[in-house]
N, C-alpha and C positions, 0 to 999 in steps of 0.2 A: 706252315703248320699253325693251327689255332691253339689257344691255351688248353682247351680240354684234351686235345690229342696229345700235347706234349706231357700233361699231367698223367694221363692214362698210360702212356708208353713208359714214363718214368716209374710209375707205380709197378707196372708189370716187371720191370727190370729188378726192382728191389723187394718184391713181395715175399720172396723167400727169406728175407732178413727182417721182416716186420712181424711183430707179436700181435698187434691190434689191427688185424686186416679189415674188419668191418668198420671200425671207427675211422681208419685212414681212408677207406673207400668212400665213406659218407663225407669226410672232409674234402675230398677230391671233387665229389659232386657239388657240394656247396660252393667251393672256390671257383669251379668252372662256370658255374652260373652267374657268380657275382663279379668276376674279374675279366677285364678285357686285355690285360697284358701279363706276361710272365712275371715281371717285376712286381706288379700289383698282387699276383697270386702268391709269390714268395713271401711278400710283406704280410698278407693275410694269414698264411700258415705260420709265420713267425709269431704273430700275435696269439695264436692258439696255444703256443708253447707255455705262455704265462700261467694258463689255468690247468695245465695237463699234469698227470702223475708221470713218474720217472720213465717207465717204459714207453709211454706215449710220446714224451718229449724226444726219446731216442728214435722212435719210428718217424716222427716228423722231421728230425734232423737228417736222417737217412734219406727220405724223400726229397727234401730241399737240396741236399748235395747232389742227388741224381738229376734233378731238374737243372741245376746249375751246370753240371757236367754235360748234359744233353744240349742245353742251349749254347754253351761254349763250343761244343763239337760242330753245331750247325753253322755257327758264325765263322768258323775257320776255313 
């Protein structure tokens, strides 16, 4: 599964828990275009936390946790 697919599936799983859907969707698009690995994508998302307001930080953390969960599940 490629990075974009994993990011999209992770987003779909947690969308009900995210407040800033449009912003997170845009982040996913940007990360998908720029990153070639999941670790690189997670690192890029983590850098976005530094500049984000509180609810967006929470949304990004929710997404990162789901990405990690999904990738652990696939490797098992």
